[in-house]
ZADO-1210 file (C-alpha; in nm, 4 decimals, padded with zeros to 6 digits):
<atoms>
<atom x="-00.4060" y="29.1053" z="11.4391" code="MET" pos="1"/>
<atom x="-00.2950" y="28.7536" z="11.5148" code="THR" pos="2"/>
<atom x="-00.4861" y="28.4392" z="11.4512" code="THR" pos="3"/>
<atom x="-00.4816" y="28.1526" z="11.6952" code="ARG" pos="4"/>
<atom x="-00.4607" y="27.7949" z="11.5912" code="LYS" pos="5"/>
<atom x="-00.7013" y="27.5680" z="11.7748" code="SER" pos="6"/>
<atom x="-00.5420" y="27.2962" z="11.9813" code="LEU" pos="7"/>
<atom x="-00.6439" y="26.9366" z="11.9379" code="THR" pos="8"/>
<atom x="-00.7741" y="26.7473" z="12.2419" code="PRO" pos="9"/>
<atom x="-00.4462" y="26.5528" z="12.2519" code="ILE" pos="10"/>
<atom x="-00.2445" y="26.8765" z="12.2587" code="GLN" pos="11"/>
<atom x="-00.4659" y="27.0169" z="12.5343" code="ILE" pos="12"/>
<atom x="-00.4274" y="26.7000" z="12.7424" code="LYS" pos="13"/>
<atom x="-00.0492" y="26.7071" z="12.6972" code="LYS" pos="14"/>
<atom x="-00.0414" y="27.0715" z="12.8093" code="SER" pos="15"/>
<atom x="-00.2430" y="26.9882" z="13.1210" code="PHE" pos="16"/>
<atom x="-00.0288" y="26.6826" z="13.1924" code="ASP" pos="17"/>
<atom x="00.2845" y="26.8955" z="13.1647" code="ASP" pos="18"/>
<atom x="00.1340" y="27.1633" z="13.3866" code="LEU" pos="19"/>
<atom x="00.0309" y="26.9243" z="13.6624" code="PHE" pos="20"/>
<atom x="00.3330" y="26.6924" z="13.6525" code="SER" pos="21"/>
<atom x="00.5073" y="26.8826" z="13.9326" code="SER" pos="22"/>
<atom x="00.2137" y="26.8749" z="14.1761" code="PHE" pos="23"/>
<atom x="00.1819" y="26.6413" z="14.4730" code="SER" pos="24"/>
<atom x="-00.0949" y="26.3826" z="14.4815" code="GLU" pos="25"/>
<atom x="-00.2863" y="26.5954" z="14.7355" code="GLU" pos="26"/>
<atom x="-00.2602" y="26.9027" z="14.5110" code="GLU" pos="27"/>
<atom x="-00.3895" y="26.6996" z="14.2165" code="LEU" pos="28"/>
<atom x="-00.6882" y="26.5778" z="14.4214" code="ILE" pos="29"/>
<atom x="-00.7628" y="26.9374" z="14.5251" code="GLU" pos="30"/>
<atom x="-00.7471" y="27.0422" z="14.1598" code="GLN" pos="31"/>
<atom x="-00.9875" y="26.7631" z="14.0624" code="GLU" pos="32"/>
<atom x="-01.2277" y="26.8818" z="14.3359" code="ALA" pos="33"/>
<atom x="-01.2167" y="27.2341" z="14.1959" code="ARG" pos="34"/>
<atom x="-01.2789" y="27.1090" z="13.8418" code="LEU" pos="35"/>
<atom x="-01.5820" y="26.9121" z="13.9625" code="LEU" pos="36"/>
<atom x="-01.7067" y="27.2212" z="14.1420" code="SER" pos="37"/>
<atom x="-01.6679" y="27.4320" z="13.8292" code="PHE" pos="38"/>
<atom x="-01.8612" y="27.1757" z="13.6254" code="GLN" pos="39"/>
<atom x="-02.1568" y="27.2014" z="13.8623" code="PHE" pos="40"/>
<atom x="-02.1307" y="27.5797" z="13.8846" code="LEU" pos="41"/>
<atom x="-02.1145" y="27.6142" z="13.5077" code="SER" pos="42"/>
<atom x="-02.4443" y="27.4270" z="13.4750" code="GLU" pos="43"/>
<atom x="-02.5928" y="27.6374" z="13.7552" code="ILE" pos="44"/>
<atom x="-02.4775" y="27.9607" z="13.5931" code="GLU" pos="45"/>
<atom x="-02.6304" y="27.8644" z="13.2570" code="MET" pos="46"/>
<atom x="-02.9628" y="27.7836" z="13.4259" code="ALA" pos="47"/>
<atom x="-02.9519" y="28.1147" z="13.6136" code="MET" pos="48"/>
<atom x="-02.8950" y="28.3027" z="13.2861" code="LYS" pos="49"/>
<atom x="-03.1819" y="28.1192" z="13.1153" code="ARG" pos="50"/>
<atom x="-03.4101" y="28.2103" z="13.4052" code="GLN" pos="51"/>
<atom x="-03.2789" y="28.5647" z="13.4452" code="GLY" pos="52"/>
<atom x="-03.1836" y="28.4918" z="13.8059" code="MET" pos="53"/>
<atom x="-02.9185" y="28.6874" z="13.9927" code="SER" pos="54"/>
<atom x="-02.6786" y="28.5396" z="14.2467" code="LYS" pos="55"/>
<atom x="-02.8551" y="28.7411" z="14.5161" code="LYS" pos="56"/>
<atom x="-03.1912" y="28.5888" z="14.4215" code="THR" pos="57"/>
<atom x="-03.0385" y="28.2408" z="14.4135" code="LEU" pos="58"/>
<atom x="-02.8950" y="28.2985" z="14.7606" code="ALA" pos="59"/>
<atom x="-03.2374" y="28.3987" z="14.8908" code="GLU" pos="60"/>
<atom x="-03.4014" y="28.0923" z="14.7345" code="LYS" pos="61"/>
<atom x="-03.1484" y="27.8523" z="14.8902" code="VAL" pos="62"/>
<atom x="-03.1469" y="28.0322" z="15.2265" code="ASN" pos="63"/>
<atom x="-02.7831" y="28.1363" z="15.2271" code="THR" pos="64"/>
<atom x="-02.5919" y="28.4598" z="15.1895" code="SER" pos="65"/>
<atom x="-02.5152" y="28.6266" z="14.8591" code="ALA" pos="66"/>
<atom x="-02.1550" y="28.6372" z="14.9809" code="SER" pos="67"/>
<atom x="-02.1419" y="28.2572" z="15.0056" code="TYR" pos="68"/>
<atom x="-02.2814" y="28.2184" z="14.6521" code="ILE" pos="69"/>
<atom x="-02.0224" y="28.4674" z="14.5242" code="THR" pos="70"/>
<atom x="-01.7458" y="28.2726" z="14.7007" code="GLN" pos="71"/>
<atom x="-01.8641" y="27.9541" z="14.5285" code="LEU" pos="72"/>
<atom x="-01.8585" y="28.1134" z="14.1847" code="PHE" pos="73"/>
<atom x="-01.5175" y="28.2736" z="14.2439" code="ARG" pos="74"/>
<atom x="-01.3772" y="27.9356" z="14.3466" code="GLY" pos="75"/>
<atom x="-01.2966" y="28.0494" z="14.7003" code="ASP" pos="76"/>
<atom x="-01.5191" y="27.7755" z="14.8433" code="ARG" pos="77"/>
<atom x="-01.6285" y="27.4363" z="14.7159" code="LEU" pos="78"/>
<atom x="-01.9999" y="27.3497" z="14.7120" code="PRO" pos="79"/>
<atom x="-02.1151" y="27.0612" z="14.9281" code="ASN" pos="80"/>
<atom x="-02.3944" y="26.8218" z="14.8374" code="PHE" pos="81"/>
<atom x="-02.6423" y="27.0030" z="15.0602" code="ASN" pos="82"/>
<atom x="-02.6027" y="27.3355" z="14.8795" code="ILE" pos="83"/>
<atom x="-02.6055" y="27.1618" z="14.5405" code="LEU" pos="84"/>
<atom x="-02.9355" y="26.9935" z="14.6314" code="ALA" pos="85"/>
<atom x="-03.0845" y="27.3258" z="14.7425" code="ARG" pos="86"/>
<atom x="-02.9633" y="27.5012" z="14.4259" code="ILE" pos="87"/>
<atom x="-03.0976" y="27.2169" z="14.2141" code="GLN" pos="88"/>
<atom x="-03.4420" y="27.2604" z="14.3723" code="ALA" pos="89"/>
<atom x="-03.4342" y="27.6406" z="14.3473" code="ALA" pos="90"/>
<atom x="-03.3542" y="27.6301" z="13.9762" code="LEU" pos="91"/>
<atom x="-03.5744" y="27.3341" z="13.8892" code="GLY" pos="92"/>
<atom x="-03.2720" y="27.1336" z="13.7803" code="LEU" pos="93"/>
<atom x="-03.1765" y="26.7722" z="13.8183" code="ARG" pos="94"/>
<atom x="-02.8090" y="26.6853" z="13.8130" code="PHE" pos="95"/>
<atom x="-02.7413" y="26.3495" z="13.6546" code="GLU" pos="96"/>
<atom x="-02.4085" y="26.1896" z="13.7288" code="ILE" pos="97"/>
<atom x="-02.2500" y="25.9238" z="13.5148" code="LYS" pos="98"/>
<atom x="-01.9239" y="25.7492" z="13.5896" code="GLY" pos="99"/>
<atom x="-01.7091" y="25.6697" z="13.2902" code="ILE" pos="100"/>
<atom x="-01.3948" y="25.4662" z="13.3284" code="GLU" pos="101"/>
<atom x="-01.0884" y="25.6441" z="13.2003" code="VAL" pos="102"/>
<atom x="-00.7343" y="25.5243" z="13.2092" code="HIS" pos="103"/>
<atom x="-00.5278" y="25.7898" z="13.3774" code="SER" pos="104"/>
<atom x="-00.3462" y="25.7958" z="13.7061" code="ASP" pos="105"/>
<atom x="-00.3603" y="26.1264" z="13.8908" code="ILE" pos="106"/>
<atom x="-00.1034" y="26.0022" z="14.1370" code="SER" pos="107"/>
<atom x="00.2540" y="25.9682" z="14.0268" code="ARG" pos="108"/>
<atom x="00.3385" y="25.6632" z="14.2384" code="LYS" pos="109"/>
<atom x="00.4290" y="25.4750" z="13.9229" code="ASP" pos="110"/>
<atom x="00.3886" y="25.6776" z="13.6060" code="SER" pos="111"/>
<atom x="00.4258" y="25.3668" z="13.3899" code="THR" pos="112"/>
<atom x="00.1240" y="25.1961" z="13.5444" code="GLN" pos="113"/>
<atom x="-00.2121" y="25.3492" z="13.4628" code="GLN" pos="114"/>
<atom x="-00.5187" y="25.2611" z="13.6644" code="THR" pos="115"/>
<atom x="-00.8858" y="25.3098" z="13.5744" code="PRO" pos="116"/>
<atom x="-01.0735" y="25.5897" z="13.7445" code="GLN" pos="117"/>
<atom x="-01.4313" y="25.7061" z="13.7330" code="ASN" pos="118"/>
<atom x="-01.4975" y="26.0487" z="13.5898" code="THR" pos="119"/>
<atom x="-01.7966" y="26.2583" z="13.6900" code="LEU" pos="120"/>
<atom x="-01.9997" y="26.3730" z="13.3926" code="ILE" pos="121"/>
<atom x="-02.2781" y="26.6260" z="13.4428" code="ILE" pos="122"/>
<atom x="-02.5438" y="26.5865" z="13.1779" code="ILE" pos="123"/>
</atoms>
């Protein structure tokens, strides 16, 4: 049996930076879109578990196919604001979005110059 040492947030960030350093700016933007999607879907999944709701039932409540909901959760498709609003209503949720300025540059135009960006936080 092996034990794993927990990584510090700085080590995790360095690992992600190393991983994404070879991607184009467009690939980085696509990755950010997927991360945002997963943040919403994580909150949705937790609410579904609390309410004992299946993906099929959620699909019925938001008037879409179970296949589409499955594609969202698998990451095959990204949710749009319309479906997020319908899911929010079906689950009795309210997404709150807060922009926090962080100093990181997802483009590599000039890696020495860092520009502020807003980060989406789902509360």
